[in-house]
C-alpha positions as CSV (number, residue, x, y, z in Angstrom):
1,X,18.7,16.3,21.2
2,X,19.3,13.9,18.4
3,X,17.4,14.9,15.2
4,X,17.5,11.3,13.9
5,X,15.1,10.4,16.7
6,X,12.4,12.4,14.9
7,X,10.2,11.3,11.9
8,X,8.9,13.4,9.1
9,X,5.4,11.8,8.8
10,X,4.5,13.9,5.7
11,X,7.4,12.4,3.6
12,X,6.5,9.5,1.4
13,X,7.6,7.2,2.9
14,X,8.0,8.7,6.3
15,X,11.7,9.2,7.1
16,X,14.0,10.1,10.0
17,X,15.5,13.6,10.1
18,X,19.3,13.9,9.4
19,X,21.4,13.2,12.5
20,X,23.4,16.5,12.3
21,X,21.6,19.6,13.6
22,X,22.7,21.8,10.8
23,X,21.7,19.3,8.1
24,X,18.4,18.8,9.9
25,X,17.7,22.5,9.9
26,X,18.4,22.6,6.2
27,X,16.0,19.7,5.7
28,X,13.3,21.6,7.6
29,X,13.9,24.7,5.6
30,X,13.3,22.7,2.4
31,X,10.3,20.8,3.8
32,X,8.6,23.9,5.3
33,X,9.4,26.2,2.3
34,X,11.1,29.0,4.2
35,X,14.5,29.8,5.9
36,X,14.8,28.5,9.4
37,X,18.3,29.3,10.6
38,X,21.4,31.0,9.1
39,X,24.6,32.4,10.8
40,X,26.0,35.2,8.8
41,X,29.4,37.0,8.8
42,X,30.8,39.6,6.4
43,X,32.9,36.9,4.7
44,X,29.9,34.7,4.1
45,X,27.9,37.7,2.8
46,X,30.6,38.5,0.2
47,X,30.6,34.8,-0.9
48,X,26.8,34.8,-1.1
49,X,26.1,38.1,-2.8
50,X,29.4,39.1,-4.5
51,X,29.3,42.7,-3.1
52,X,28.1,44.6,-0.1
53,X,25.8,46.7,-2.3
54,X,23.9,43.6,-3.4
55,X,23.8,42.3,0.1
56,X,22.4,45.6,1.3
57,X,19.7,45.5,-1.3
58,X,18.7,41.9,-0.5
59,X,19.0,41.9,3.3
60,X,19.4,45.5,4.7
61,X,18.6,44.5,8.3
62,X,21.2,41.7,8.4
63,X,23.9,43.8,6.8
64,X,23.3,46.7,9.3
65,X,23.8,44.3,12.2
66,X,27.0,42.9,10.6
67,X,28.5,46.4,10.4
68,X,28.2,46.7,14.2
69,X,28.7,43.0,15.2
70,X,31.0,40.1,14.3
71,X,28.1,38.0,13.3
72,X,24.3,38.0,12.8
73,X,21.8,35.1,12.9
74,X,18.5,34.8,11.1
75,X,16.1,32.3,12.6
76,X,12.4,31.4,12.3
77,X,10.2,32.1,15.3
78,X,6.4,32.5,15.6
79,X,5.7,32.6,11.9
80,X,8.4,35.1,10.8
81,X,12.1,35.4,10.2
82,X,14.0,37.3,12.9
83,X,17.5,38.8,12.6
84,X,19.6,39.4,15.7
85,X,23.3,39.8,16.7
86,X,24.9,36.3,16.9
87,X,25.5,36.6,20.7
88,X,21.8,37.2,21.3
89,X,20.5,34.4,19.1
90,X,19.2,31.1,20.3
91,X,21.3,28.1,19.6
92,X,20.6,26.0,16.5
93,X,19.4,23.2,18.8
94,X,16.9,25.5,20.4
95,X,15.6,26.7,17.0
96,X,15.3,23.1,15.8
97,X,13.4,22.0,19.0
98,X,11.0,24.9,18.7
99,X,10.2,24.2,15.1
100,X,9.6,20.5,15.8
101,X,7.2,21.5,18.6
102,X,5.4,24.0,16.4
103,X,5.0,21.4,13.6
104,X,4.4,18.5,16.0
105,X,1.6,17.1,13.9
106,X,4.1,16.5,11.1
107,X,7.3,15.8,13.0
108,X,7.0,13.2,15.7
109,X,9.4,11.3,18.0
110,X,10.2,7.9,16.4
111,X,8.8,5.9,19.3
112,X,5.4,7.5,19.4
113,X,5.1,7.7,15.6
114,X,5.8,4.0,15.3
115,X,3.1,3.1,17.8
116,X,0.5,5.5,16.4
117,X,1.0,4.7,12.7
118,X,2.2,1.1,12.5
119,X,0.2,-0.7,15.2
120,X,-3.3,0.0,13.8
121,X,-2.1,-0.7,10.3
122,X,-0.6,-4.0,11.4
123,X,-3.8,-5.1,13.2
124,X,-5.8,-4.2,10.0
125,X,-3.4,-6.1,7.8
126,X,-3.5,-9.2,10.0
127,X,-7.3,-9.0,10.1
128,X,-7.4,-8.8,6.3
129,X,-5.3,-11.9,6.0
130,X,-7.7,-13.9,8.2
131,X,-10.7,-12.6,6.2
132,X,-9.2,-13.0,2.7
133,X,-10.4,-16.2,1.0
134,X,-7.5,-16.3,-1.4
135,X,-4.9,-16.1,1.3
136,X,-6.7,-18.5,3.6
137,X,-7.2,-21.2,0.9
138,X,-3.8,-21.3,-0.7
139,X,-1.7,-24.4,-0.4
140,X,0.7,-25.0,2.5
141,X,3.6,-24.5,0.1
142,X,2.2,-21.1,-0.9
143,X,1.6,-20.2,2.7
144,X,5.2,-20.9,3.6
145,X,6.3,-18.9,0.5
146,X,4.3,-15.9,1.5
147,X,4.9,-15.7,5.2
148,X,8.3,-14.2,4.7
149,X,9.8,-10.7,4.4
150,X,12.5,-9.8,1.9
151,X,15.4,-7.3,2.0
152,X,13.2,-4.5,0.7
153,X,10.6,-4.8,3.5
154,X,10.7,-2.0,6.0
155,X,11.6,-3.5,9.4
156,X,11.2,-0.2,11.3
157,X,7.8,0.4,12.7
158,X,8.1,4.1,12.7
159,X,8.5,4.3,8.9
160,X,6.5,1.2,8.0
161,X,3.2,3.0,7.3
162,X,1.6,0.0,5.6
163,X,2.0,-2.0,8.8
164,X,2.6,-5.3,7.0
165,X,4.9,-7.8,8.7
166,X,5.2,-10.2,5.8
167,X,4.2,-10.6,2.2
168,X,0.9,-12.2,3.1
169,X,-0.3,-9.2,5.0
170,X,0.9,-6.9,2.2
171,X,-0.9,-9.0,-0.4
172,X,-4.1,-8.8,1.7
173,X,-4.0,-5.0,1.5
174,X,-3.3,-5.1,-2.2
175,X,-6.2,-7.5,-2.9
176,X,-8.6,-5.4,-0.8
177,X,-7.7,-2.3,-2.8
178,X,-7.9,-4.0,-6.2
179,X,-10.8,-6.5,-5.7
180,X,-13.0,-4.7,-3.2
181,X,-16.0,-6.9,-2.5
182,X,-16.0,-8.8,-5.8
183,X,-15.1,-12.5,-5.4
184,X,-14.6,-12.8,-9.2
185,X,-12.0,-10.0,-9.3
186,X,-10.4,-11.5,-6.2
187,X,-9.9,-14.9,-7.9
188,X,-8.6,-13.2,-11.0
189,X,-6.0,-11.2,-9.2
190,X,-5.1,-14.3,-7.1
191,X,-4.4,-16.1,-10.3
192,X,-2.1,-13.4,-11.5
193,X,-0.2,-13.4,-8.2
194,X,0.2,-17.2,-8.4
195,X,1.5,-16.7,-11.9
196,X,4.2,-14.3,-10.6
197,X,4.9,-16.7,-7.7
198,X,5.4,-19.7,-10.0
199,X,7.8,-17.6,-12.2
200,X,9.8,-16.6,-9.1
201,X,9.9,-20.2,-7.7
202,X,11.1,-21.6,-11.1
203,X,14.1,-19.2,-10.8
204,X,14.6,-19.6,-7.1
205,X,13.6,-15.9,-6.5
206,X,11.5,-14.5,-3.8
207,X,9.9,-13.6,-1.5
208,X,8.0,-10.9,-3.3
209,X,9.5,-8.1,-1.2
210,X,12.9,-9.3,-2.2
211,X,12.5,-8.8,-6.0
212,X,14.7,-6.2,-7.6
213,X,13.7,-3.8,-10.4
214,X,15.7,-5.8,-12.9
215,X,14.0,-9.1,-11.9
216,X,10.6,-7.4,-12.3
217,X,11.5,-6.1,-15.7
218,X,12.5,-9.6,-16.6
219,X,9.1,-10.8,-15.5
220,X,7.4,-8.1,-17.6
221,X,9.5,-9.2,-20.6
222,X,8.2,-12.8,-20.0
223,X,4.7,-11.5,-19.8
224,X,5.0,-9.6,-23.1
225,X,7.1,-12.1,-25.1
226,X,7.0,-15.4,-23.3
227,X,10.1,-17.6,-22.7
228,X,11.0,-20.7,-24.6
229,X,12.0,-23.8,-22.6
230,X,10.7,-22.4,-19.3
231,X,8.0,-24.5,-17.9
232,X,6.8,-21.9,-15.4
233,X,7.0,-19.0,-17.9
234,X,3.8,-17.0,-18.2
235,X,2.1,-17.0,-21.6
236,X,2.8,-13.8,-23.6
237,X,0.5,-10.9,-22.7
238,X,-0.6,-10.7,-26.3
239,X,-2.1,-14.2,-25.9
240,X,-4.2,-13.1,-22.9
241,X,-7.5,-11.4,-22.8
242,X,-7.6,-7.6,-22.3
243,X,-8.8,-7.9,-18.7
244,X,-6.2,-10.6,-17.8
245,X,-3.4,-8.5,-19.5
246,X,-4.4,-5.5,-17.4
247,X,-4.3,-7.5,-14.2
248,X,-1.0,-9.2,-15.0
249,X,0.7,-5.9,-15.7
250,X,-0.9,-4.3,-12.6
251,X,0.6,-7.0,-10.4
252,X,4.0,-6.4,-11.9
253,X,3.8,-2.6,-11.7
254,X,2.6,-2.7,-8.1
255,X,6.2,-3.9,-7.3
256,X,8.1,-1.7,-9.7
257,X,9.0,1.2,-7.4
258,X,12.1,2.0,-5.5
259,X,13.2,-0.3,-2.7
260,X,13.3,2.6,-0.2
261,X,9.5,3.0,-0.2
262,X,8.6,1.3,3.2
263,X,6.9,-2.0,2.2
264,X,6.1,-0.4,-1.1
265,X,8.7,-2.2,-3.2
266,X,5.5,-3.9,-4.5
267,X,3.1,-1.2,-3.2
268,X,1.0,-3.8,-1.6
C-alpha cells in the first residue's frame, strides 16, 4: 500500500500521510496519541534507556522477550499495545492497514475523501456566487479579476475542504459568513474587498489567492498610515469610522494565514 494515498481528514487543513510506511506509522502515533509500532533490539534498548536496568523498569515484557529472541516488536491492536517476538509480529504495512481501517472515519482514501468533502462544498460555493448580489453586480473587469485562482489556492480536491474553484467562490463564502442576511453589511464588506482589489490592481498584484504575507502586511501598512503619491492607496485606518476600520482589517486578516492552508490563504 502507498500511505500517501490516504488523507488525514482531521488535520487542518486535511493532509496526505507521509509516503514511507515507517514515517506514516510515526505520524499516526503522534496523531492518535499512543505508540503504534516499534521494532526493538538490545542495541536499540541500550541507546534508548542507557542501561538494561532502566529498560527492565520501563518495559519488563519487552526486555524479557529480547533476552530470549533477537528482536521484539510492539504494535497496537484492538485498543492495546502488544509485545511479541519479531518473527511472530505482523509487518509494518499490516499494522498500518489495520489502523487506517480502525480509524476509517478519520483516515480516508484520497479519491473517496475528495469526492465526499469537496463536491458538496464546491456546489455550495457555486450556488452562493449565483445568489450573492455583490458578486453578481460587479463590473466585467472585476468579474475577470475574481474568476482566477492564484498559486496559494489548493488545486487538489481531496484537501480543498472549502471547495472553492476560484476567488469568486471563496469570496462568496467569506461574505456569507461575515454579512449573513444583512444587505447593508454585505455592501460594506463589498466596499472593503473592492478597496483591496484596487490596491492590488495598482501594483499589478493578484489574484487574491496569490498574495503573499509580505504583500498583505504592506496593505495593512497602507491602511494604517496611507501612501503618498499612490492614487489607489486606501485612506489611513485612523481616518475611517470604527466600523469601517474593523471591516477593512478583517478583510486583510482573512488572508493573513499560511499559504499551505487549503484555500485558506485568505480564509474565504
